[in-house]
C-alpha positions as CSV (number, residue, x, y, z in Angstrom):
1,X,109.9,164.5,88.9
2,X,108.3,161.8,91.1
3,X,108.0,159.6,87.9
4,X,111.6,160.2,87.1
5,X,112.7,159.2,90.6
6,X,110.5,156.2,90.5
7,X,111.9,155.0,87.2
8,X,115.4,155.5,88.5
9,X,114.6,153.5,91.7
10,X,113.1,150.6,89.7
11,X,116.1,150.5,87.4
12,X,118.6,150.5,90.3
13,X,116.6,147.9,92.2
14,X,116.8,145.6,89.1
15,X,120.6,146.1,89.1
16,X,120.6,145.3,92.8
17,X,118.8,142.0,92.2
18,X,121.0,141.1,89.2
19,X,124.2,141.7,91.2
20,X,122.9,139.5,94.0
21,X,121.9,136.7,91.6
22,X,125.3,136.8,89.9
23,X,127.1,136.7,93.2
24,X,125.0,133.8,94.4
25,X,125.5,131.9,91.1
26,X,129.3,132.4,91.1
27,X,129.5,131.4,94.7
28,X,127.4,128.3,94.1
29,X,129.4,127.2,91.1
30,X,132.8,127.9,92.7
31,X,132.3,126.8,96.3
32,X,132.3,123.2,97.6
33,X,130.8,123.4,101.1
34,X,131.2,119.7,101.5
35,X,135.0,119.7,101.0
36,X,135.7,120.0,104.7
37,X,133.3,117.2,105.5
38,X,134.8,114.9,102.9
39,X,138.3,115.7,104.3
40,X,137.6,114.3,107.8
41,X,139.6,111.3,108.9
42,X,138.1,108.8,109.0
43,X,135.8,110.0,106.2
44,X,132.1,110.1,107.1
45,X,129.6,107.7,105.5
46,X,128.2,108.7,102.1
47,X,124.7,108.9,103.8
48,X,126.0,111.7,106.1
49,X,127.5,113.6,103.1
50,X,124.2,113.2,101.1
51,X,122.2,114.4,104.1
52,X,124.4,117.5,104.4
53,X,124.1,118.2,100.6
54,X,120.3,117.8,100.8
55,X,120.1,120.2,103.8
56,X,122.1,122.8,101.9
57,X,120.0,122.3,98.8
58,X,123.0,121.3,96.7
59,X,120.9,118.7,94.9
60,X,118.7,121.4,93.3
61,X,119.3,123.8,90.4
62,X,120.9,127.1,91.3
63,X,118.0,129.2,90.0
64,X,115.6,127.3,92.2
65,X,117.9,127.6,95.2
66,X,118.3,131.4,94.6
67,X,114.5,131.8,94.3
68,X,114.0,130.1,97.6
69,X,116.8,132.1,99.2
70,X,115.4,135.4,97.8
71,X,111.8,134.7,99.0
72,X,113.2,134.0,102.5
73,X,115.4,137.1,102.4
74,X,112.3,139.3,101.7
75,X,110.9,138.0,105.0
76,X,114.2,138.4,106.8
77,X,115.2,134.8,106.6
78,X,118.6,134.6,104.8
79,X,119.0,130.8,105.1
80,X,121.7,128.9,107.1
81,X,125.4,129.0,107.1
82,X,127.3,125.8,106.1
83,X,127.7,125.2,109.8
84,X,123.9,125.2,110.3
85,X,123.6,128.6,112.1
86,X,120.9,131.1,111.0
87,X,122.4,133.8,108.8
88,X,119.9,136.3,110.1
89,X,121.4,135.9,113.6
90,X,124.5,137.7,112.4
91,X,123.4,140.0,109.6
92,X,121.8,142.8,111.6
93,X,124.6,143.1,114.1
94,X,127.2,143.2,111.4
95,X,125.2,145.5,109.2
96,X,125.0,148.1,112.0
97,X,128.8,147.9,112.4
98,X,129.4,148.4,108.7
99,X,126.8,151.2,108.3
100,X,128.5,153.2,111.1
101,X,131.8,152.9,109.3
102,X,130.5,153.5,105.8
103,X,128.4,156.6,106.7
104,X,131.3,158.2,108.6
105,X,133.8,157.5,105.8
106,X,131.3,158.6,103.1
107,X,130.4,161.9,104.9
108,X,134.0,162.8,105.5
109,X,135.0,161.9,101.9
110,X,132.2,163.9,100.3
111,X,132.6,167.0,102.5
112,X,136.4,167.0,102.5
113,X,136.7,166.2,98.7
114,X,134.2,168.9,97.6
115,X,135.7,171.6,99.8
116,X,139.3,170.7,98.9
117,X,138.4,170.7,95.2
118,X,136.8,174.1,95.3
119,X,139.7,175.5,97.4
120,X,142.2,174.1,94.8
121,X,140.2,175.6,91.9
122,X,140.1,179.1,93.4
123,X,143.9,178.9,93.9
124,X,144.7,177.1,90.6
125,X,148.3,176.7,89.6
126,X,149.5,178.1,92.9
127,X,152.0,176.5,95.2
128,X,149.3,175.1,97.6
129,X,147.3,173.7,94.6
130,X,150.4,171.9,93.3
131,X,151.2,170.5,96.7
132,X,147.6,169.3,97.1
133,X,147.7,167.7,93.7
134,X,150.9,165.7,94.5
135,X,149.5,164.6,97.9
136,X,146.2,163.6,96.3
137,X,147.8,161.5,93.6
138,X,150.1,159.9,96.2
139,X,147.1,158.9,98.4
140,X,145.2,157.5,95.4
141,X,148.1,155.3,94.5
142,X,148.3,153.7,97.9
143,X,146.1,150.6,98.3
144,X,143.6,150.9,101.2
145,X,145.1,147.9,103.2
146,X,148.5,149.6,103.0
147,X,147.1,153.0,103.9
148,X,145.4,151.5,107.0
149,X,148.7,149.9,108.1
150,X,150.5,153.2,107.6
151,X,147.9,155.1,109.6
152,X,148.5,152.7,112.5
153,X,152.3,153.1,112.3
154,X,152.0,156.9,112.0
155,X,149.7,157.3,115.0
156,X,151.6,154.9,117.3
157,X,154.2,157.5,118.3
158,X,151.4,160.0,119.1
159,X,149.9,157.5,121.6
160,X,153.3,156.8,123.1
161,X,154.1,160.5,123.5
162,X,150.7,161.1,125.1
163,X,151.1,158.2,127.4
164,X,147.6,156.9,126.7
165,X,145.5,155.5,124.0
166,X,144.2,158.6,122.3
167,X,143.0,156.6,119.3
168,X,142.6,152.8,119.2
169,X,143.9,150.5,116.4
170,X,141.5,147.6,116.6
171,X,137.8,146.7,117.4
172,X,134.8,149.0,117.3
173,X,134.8,149.4,121.1
174,X,137.0,148.4,124.1
175,X,136.4,144.7,124.8
176,X,135.0,144.0,128.3
177,X,134.3,147.7,129.1
178,X,131.1,148.6,130.9
179,X,131.0,152.2,129.7
180,X,127.7,154.0,129.1
181,X,126.4,157.3,127.9
182,X,129.0,159.9,126.9
183,X,131.9,157.7,128.0
184,X,130.7,154.9,125.7
185,X,130.3,157.3,122.8
186,X,133.8,158.7,123.3
187,X,135.2,155.2,123.4
188,X,133.5,154.2,120.1
189,X,134.6,157.5,118.5
190,X,138.3,156.8,119.4
191,X,138.0,153.4,117.7
192,X,136.2,155.0,114.7
193,X,138.7,157.7,113.7
194,X,141.5,155.7,112.1
195,X,139.4,153.2,110.0
196,X,137.2,156.2,108.9
197,X,140.4,158.0,107.7
198,X,141.5,154.8,105.9
199,X,138.3,154.7,103.9
200,X,137.9,158.5,103.4
201,X,141.4,159.7,102.4
202,X,141.5,158.0,99.0
203,X,138.0,159.2,98.2
204,X,138.8,162.7,99.4
205,X,141.8,162.7,97.0
206,X,139.6,161.4,94.1
207,X,136.7,163.7,94.7
208,X,138.9,166.8,95.1
209,X,140.5,166.3,91.7
210,X,137.2,165.9,90.0
211,X,135.6,168.8,91.9
212,X,138.6,171.0,91.0
213,X,138.2,170.3,87.3
214,X,134.4,170.9,87.4
215,X,135.0,174.2,89.3
216,X,137.6,175.4,86.9
217,X,135.2,174.8,84.0
218,X,132.6,176.8,85.8
219,X,135.0,179.7,86.6
220,X,135.7,180.1,82.9
221,X,132.1,180.0,81.8
222,X,130.2,182.8,80.1
223,X,127.4,183.0,82.7
224,X,129.9,183.5,85.5
225,X,131.6,186.3,83.6
226,X,128.2,187.8,82.9
227,X,127.5,187.7,86.7
228,X,130.8,189.5,87.3
229,X,129.9,192.1,84.7
230,X,126.7,192.9,86.5
231,X,128.7,194.0,89.5
232,X,129.0,190.9,91.6
233,X,132.3,190.3,93.3
234,X,134.2,187.1,92.5
235,X,133.2,185.3,95.7
236,X,129.5,186.4,95.3
237,X,129.4,185.2,91.7
238,X,131.0,181.9,92.6
239,X,128.8,181.2,95.6
240,X,125.5,182.3,94.0
241,X,125.9,180.9,90.5
242,X,129.1,178.8,90.1
243,X,129.0,176.5,93.1
244,X,125.6,175.0,92.2
245,X,126.7,174.2,88.7
246,X,130.0,172.8,89.8
247,X,128.2,170.4,92.2
248,X,126.0,168.9,89.4
249,X,128.6,166.5,87.9
250,X,129.7,165.4,91.4
251,X,126.3,163.8,92.2
252,X,126.8,160.9,89.8
253,X,130.5,160.5,90.9
254,X,129.5,160.4,94.6
255,X,126.9,157.7,93.9
256,X,129.5,155.5,92.1
257,X,132.1,156.4,94.7
258,X,130.0,154.9,97.4
259,X,130.7,151.5,96.0
260,X,134.4,152.2,96.3
261,X,133.9,153.2,99.9
262,X,132.4,149.8,100.6
263,X,135.1,147.9,98.6
264,X,137.7,149.7,100.8
265,X,135.6,148.9,103.8
266,X,135.9,145.2,103.2
267,X,139.7,145.4,103.8
268,X,139.5,148.2,106.4
269,X,137.3,146.1,108.7
270,X,139.7,143.2,108.6
271,X,142.8,145.5,109.2
272,X,141.2,147.3,112.1
273,X,139.4,144.3,113.6
274,X,135.8,145.4,112.9
275,X,133.4,142.5,112.7
276,X,131.2,144.0,110.0
277,X,129.8,142.8,106.7
278,X,133.2,143.2,105.0
279,X,134.9,140.9,107.5
280,X,132.0,138.5,107.2
281,X,132.3,138.4,103.4
282,X,135.9,137.4,103.6
283,X,135.0,134.7,106.1
284,X,132.1,133.5,104.0
285,X,134.5,133.1,101.0
286,X,136.9,131.2,103.2
287,X,134.1,128.9,104.4
288,X,132.7,128.6,100.9
289,X,129.3,129.7,102.1
290,X,127.1,130.9,99.2
291,X,124.3,132.2,101.6
292,X,126.7,134.5,103.4
293,X,128.2,135.8,100.2
294,X,124.7,136.5,98.7
295,X,123.5,138.2,101.9
296,X,126.5,140.5,102.1
297,X,126.2,141.2,98.4
298,X,122.5,142.1,98.8
299,X,123.3,144.4,101.7
300,X,126.0,146.2,99.7
301,X,123.8,146.4,96.6
302,X,121.0,147.9,98.6
303,X,123.3,150.6,100.0
304,X,124.6,151.4,96.5
305,X,121.0,151.5,95.3
306,X,119.9,153.9,98.0
307,X,123.0,156.1,97.5
308,X,122.4,156.2,93.8
309,X,118.8,157.1,94.2
310,X,119.6,159.9,96.6
311,X,122.1,161.2,94.1
312,X,119.4,161.2,91.5
313,X,117.2,163.2,93.8
314,X,120.0,165.7,94.5
315,X,120.7,166.1,90.8
316,X,117.0,166.9,90.2
317,X,117.2,169.6,93.0
318,X,120.5,171.1,91.7
319,X,119.8,171.0,87.9
320,X,116.6,172.7,86.6
321,X,117.2,171.0,83.3
322,X,116.4,167.7,84.9
323,X,113.2,169.0,86.5
324,X,112.1,170.5,83.2
325,X,112.9,167.3,81.4
326,X,110.9,165.1,83.7
327,X,108.0,167.4,84.5
């Protein structure tokens, strides 16, 4: 099984590298980081523009520039922004902000989606199942930037009725506060709830529909009926035999869904004023900064790679066929 996991990790790492190279290439071809400098009035001398182009490496082939950038990234040096600041000065702080949001949203989405899907399958075609389906389809149809705004609007009367800020609408913590310990944790938690819901709710709806279908297929399987025929009650048969098999197809979906979490996180960070990697990506596009775009892409690609590899490991644990096939 270790060889199987190693092969999967190598393959996913290659995709990670390819995605970063494509993002860097597209950004380098589409961006003109000298446009702002050329637009100054009066325009700067050509020597100044040429010096800026040389500093940014614009006089070199894209492949050579990417190779230099990648060799530096391995050492923790992600180059400079178009303004001359070190990218590494920002990347770790913003990465920590995004990881907190992504992990909270992903955990809530997976747990909520799986439980809701199983619950719906066990009550298939009932009133609660039909209501859940309508709500799920509705949430999936709402774009994340609209959903985030709706969550703010919906929670505003709750804060007003309570007479205090139960949950906050912007930033990851209260600006200028000198809180520490449990008070600081509580402050961050109240800032985290709404953006986490904005990321998690569409994925809960998506996962629950898929998990419901997988569970219904298991409930109608021969081996579950055989377990019932041996004297197990329905709940026992489902928990001992059905649940494990129903979770197998979810592993791949969760790995791919993690990418959707991060895509939603790009907009969620901007809506809720979180200065993470998603907010930085949008700012890098506005500044036409290829190094920032490549750094954020590499960060997101690494997270997808790790999530996919963990899904591969979970699949090997859940499915004995995988273990037999790779032993």
